[in-house]
C-alpha positions as CSV (number, residue, x, y, z in Angstrom):
1,M,79.4,108.8,70.0
2,T,77.4,111.8,71.5
3,T,78.1,114.0,74.6
4,N,76.6,116.8,76.5
5,N,77.4,119.2,78.9
6,K,75.6,118.1,81.7
7,L,77.3,116.5,84.9
8,P,76.1,112.7,85.8
9,S,73.5,113.3,88.3
10,A,75.4,110.8,90.5
11,I,78.3,113.0,90.9
12,I,75.9,115.8,92.3
13,R,75.5,116.0,95.9
14,P,72.4,117.9,97.2
15,I,73.1,120.6,99.9
16,D,73.0,118.9,103.2
17,K,73.1,121.4,106.2
18,D,73.7,118.5,108.6
19,L,76.4,117.3,106.6
20,F,78.0,120.9,106.6
21,Q,77.7,121.4,110.2
22,H,79.4,117.7,110.9
23,E,82.3,118.5,108.5
24,S,82.8,121.7,110.1
25,W,83.3,120.2,113.4
26,R,86.0,117.8,112.0
27,V,88.2,120.7,112.0
28,F,88.1,120.6,115.7
29,Q,88.9,116.9,115.5
30,I,92.0,117.8,113.5
31,M,92.9,120.5,115.6
32,A,92.8,118.1,118.6
33,E,95.4,115.7,117.0
34,F,97.6,118.3,116.0
35,V,97.8,119.7,119.2
36,E,98.1,116.6,121.5
37,G,100.9,115.5,118.9
38,F,102.9,118.8,119.5
39,E,102.4,118.7,123.0
40,R,103.7,114.9,123.8
41,L,106.3,115.2,121.3
42,V,107.7,118.5,121.4
43,N,110.1,117.2,124.2
44,V,111.0,114.0,122.5
45,S,114.6,114.8,121.1
46,P,116.5,113.3,119.3
47,S,114.2,110.7,117.8
48,V,114.3,108.5,114.4
49,S,111.1,107.9,112.5
50,I,111.1,104.3,111.1
51,F,108.8,103.4,108.2
52,G,107.8,99.9,106.6
53,S,105.2,97.8,105.7
54,A,102.5,96.1,108.3
55,R,102.4,92.7,106.4
56,F,105.4,91.1,107.6
57,A,105.2,88.5,110.3
58,P,107.4,89.2,113.3
59,D,109.9,86.4,112.4
60,H,110.4,87.6,108.7
61,P,114.0,88.8,108.0
62,Y,112.8,92.4,107.5
63,S,111.0,92.6,110.7
64,L,113.9,91.3,112.4
65,L,116.3,93.8,110.7
66,A,113.8,96.2,111.8
67,E,114.0,95.3,115.6
68,R,117.7,95.1,115.7
69,I,118.3,98.7,113.8
70,A,115.5,100.2,116.5
71,L,117.4,98.6,119.3
72,D,120.7,99.9,118.2
73,L,119.1,103.3,117.8
74,S,117.6,103.2,121.1
75,N,120.6,102.4,123.0
76,A,122.6,105.0,121.2
77,G,120.1,107.6,122.7
78,F,117.4,108.1,120.1
79,S,113.7,107.7,120.6
80,V,112.2,105.5,117.9
81,V,108.7,106.8,116.3
82,S,107.0,104.0,114.2
83,G,103.5,104.1,112.8
84,G,102.4,101.6,116.0
85,G,101.1,98.7,114.3
86,P,101.9,95.1,113.1
87,G,104.8,93.9,111.0
88,I,107.7,96.4,110.5
89,M,106.3,98.8,112.9
90,Q,105.8,96.5,115.8
91,A,109.2,95.4,115.3
92,A,110.6,99.0,115.4
93,N,108.8,99.7,118.6
94,K,109.8,96.1,120.1
95,G,113.5,97.1,119.7
96,A,113.3,100.7,121.0
97,Y,111.1,99.3,124.2
98,E,114.0,96.7,124.7
99,G,116.3,99.5,124.3
100,S,117.1,102.5,126.4
101,S,115.2,105.2,124.9
102,L,111.7,105.9,124.3
103,S,109.4,103.6,122.1
104,I,106.6,106.0,120.3
105,G,103.6,104.7,118.2
106,L,101.8,106.9,116.0
107,N,98.4,104.8,116.0
108,I,95.8,105.2,113.2
109,N,92.4,103.6,113.0
110,L,92.5,101.0,110.1
111,P,90.0,98.1,109.9
112,H,93.0,95.4,110.1
113,E,95.6,96.9,112.0
114,K,95.7,97.2,116.0
115,P,98.4,98.8,118.1
116,N,101.1,96.9,119.3
117,P,102.1,96.5,122.9
118,Y,105.7,97.8,122.6
119,Q,105.0,101.5,123.1
120,D,105.9,103.7,125.9
121,V,104.1,106.9,124.3
122,S,101.2,106.1,122.3
123,L,99.2,108.7,120.1
124,H,96.0,107.8,118.4
125,F,94.7,109.7,115.0
126,R,92.0,109.3,112.8
127,H,93.5,111.6,109.9
128,F,96.7,110.4,107.8
129,F,97.9,113.7,107.3
130,A,98.1,114.7,111.0
131,R,99.8,111.6,111.4
132,K,102.4,112.4,108.9
133,V,103.3,115.8,110.3
134,M,104.2,114.1,113.8
135,F,106.3,111.6,111.9
136,V,108.4,114.4,110.3
137,K,108.2,117.4,112.5
138,Y,110.5,116.2,115.3
139,A,112.6,113.6,113.6
140,S,116.3,113.7,113.5
141,A,116.6,111.2,110.6
142,Y,114.2,108.5,108.6
143,V,115.0,105.0,108.2
144,V,112.5,103.4,105.8
145,L,112.4,99.6,105.3
146,P,110.6,97.7,102.8
147,G,106.6,98.4,102.4
148,G,103.5,99.3,100.1
149,F,101.9,102.5,99.2
150,G,101.7,103.7,102.9
151,T,105.6,103.5,103.2
152,L,105.9,104.8,99.6
153,D,103.6,107.9,100.7
154,E,105.3,108.6,103.6
155,L,108.9,108.3,101.9
156,M,107.7,110.6,99.0
157,E,106.4,113.3,101.2
158,I,109.5,113.4,103.2
159,L,111.6,113.6,99.8
160,T,109.5,116.5,98.7
161,L,109.6,118.3,102.1
162,V,113.1,118.3,101.8
163,Q,113.6,119.2,98.1
164,T,111.3,121.9,98.5
165,K,113.4,123.2,101.6
166,K,110.1,123.0,103.6
167,I,112.4,120.9,106.2
168,P,115.8,120.7,106.7
169,R,118.0,118.2,105.0
170,L,118.6,115.2,107.2
171,P,119.3,111.7,106.7
172,I,116.8,109.7,104.6
173,I,118.1,106.0,104.7
174,L,116.3,103.4,102.3
175,V,117.2,99.9,104.1
176,Q,117.8,96.7,101.9
177,S,118.8,97.6,98.1
178,S,117.4,94.9,96.7
179,F,113.8,95.9,97.6
180,W,114.5,99.5,96.6
181,Q,117.0,99.2,93.3
182,G,114.0,99.2,91.2
183,L,112.3,102.3,92.3
184,V,115.7,103.9,92.3
185,Q,116.6,102.8,88.7
186,W,113.1,104.0,87.7
187,I,114.0,107.5,89.0
188,K,117.2,107.5,87.3
189,D,116.0,106.4,84.0
190,T,112.9,107.9,83.9
191,L,112.3,111.1,86.2
192,I,115.8,112.9,85.4
193,P,115.8,112.3,81.7
194,N,112.4,114.0,81.8
195,K,113.6,116.5,84.0
196,T,110.8,116.3,86.5
197,I,113.7,116.2,89.2
198,S,117.2,117.3,89.2
199,P,120.2,115.1,89.2
200,E,121.5,116.3,92.7
201,D,117.8,115.2,94.1
202,L,119.2,111.6,93.8
203,E,121.7,112.7,97.0
204,L,118.7,113.3,99.3
205,F,118.7,109.5,100.2
206,V,121.0,107.0,100.7
207,M,120.7,103.0,100.5
208,I,122.2,100.7,103.1
209,D,122.2,97.3,103.7
210,D,124.3,96.9,106.8
211,P,122.7,98.2,109.7
212,K,125.8,99.1,111.4
213,L,125.8,101.7,109.0
214,I,122.9,103.4,109.9
215,L,124.1,104.8,113.0
216,E,127.3,105.9,111.5
217,T,125.5,107.6,108.5
218,I,123.3,109.5,111.0
219,F,126.2,110.7,113.2
220,N,128.2,111.8,110.4
221,H,125.7,113.9,109.2
222,Y,125.2,115.7,112.4
223,E,129.1,115.8,112.6
224,T,129.6,117.9,108.9
225,H,126.3,119.8,109.0
226,D,125.4,122.9,111.4
227,T,121.6,122.0,111.3
228,D,120.5,123.4,114.9
229,T,119.5,126.7,113.6
230,A,118.1,125.5,110.4
231,W,116.7,122.9,112.4
232,S,114.6,125.0,114.4
233,R,114.0,127.6,112.0
234,D,112.4,125.3,109.1
235,L,110.4,123.3,111.3
236,A,108.4,126.2,112.0
237,H,107.0,126.0,108.6
238,L,105.4,122.6,109.0
């Protein structure tokens, strides 16, 4: 087999001044998403971000579980933040909507997802990374139900931010151990022996099956950690 040092022509984009100008204006679109998110969420406290798949039907056990968890959180005084779409996101918003605190949706334009109707506060994003910042920046805890690539992306970003001390250590709760156990076991069997993470990194999250323990876990964290100063200081880095 012979090789040459020339790049394939298909990979080389010609210089397009109009495209460059369009890309430059996108910066302002991104800034606008951040500004709106900061302005509308800065006074929403305390809140819990709930993550999970858009693909579960409303009557799926995982959706019903998310709805119950969100209702309990809402009645305990936590605003609930979800991705604003169907599935577990809708269930989380519905539970919060029926409770005593705010139901917040961070909606994003996707081909097969429409905003759910259970939102007291609705924000709309075109960019995933701006949306993810809003999930993280003002949350007091994170509850992660079963999901796919998007949920895994959000979970791993939160774990990375806590591990690298870009945000304070807050409760990260994985719900349904039967779903998450394979991933956790892979982390134990592969990442730790290869020293790509430290053994203590396993303490950054907990798995909980009983929804009653979720509130207890969050309250226990704040009763045993003096997080107020670190919380306000560290969030400035986001």
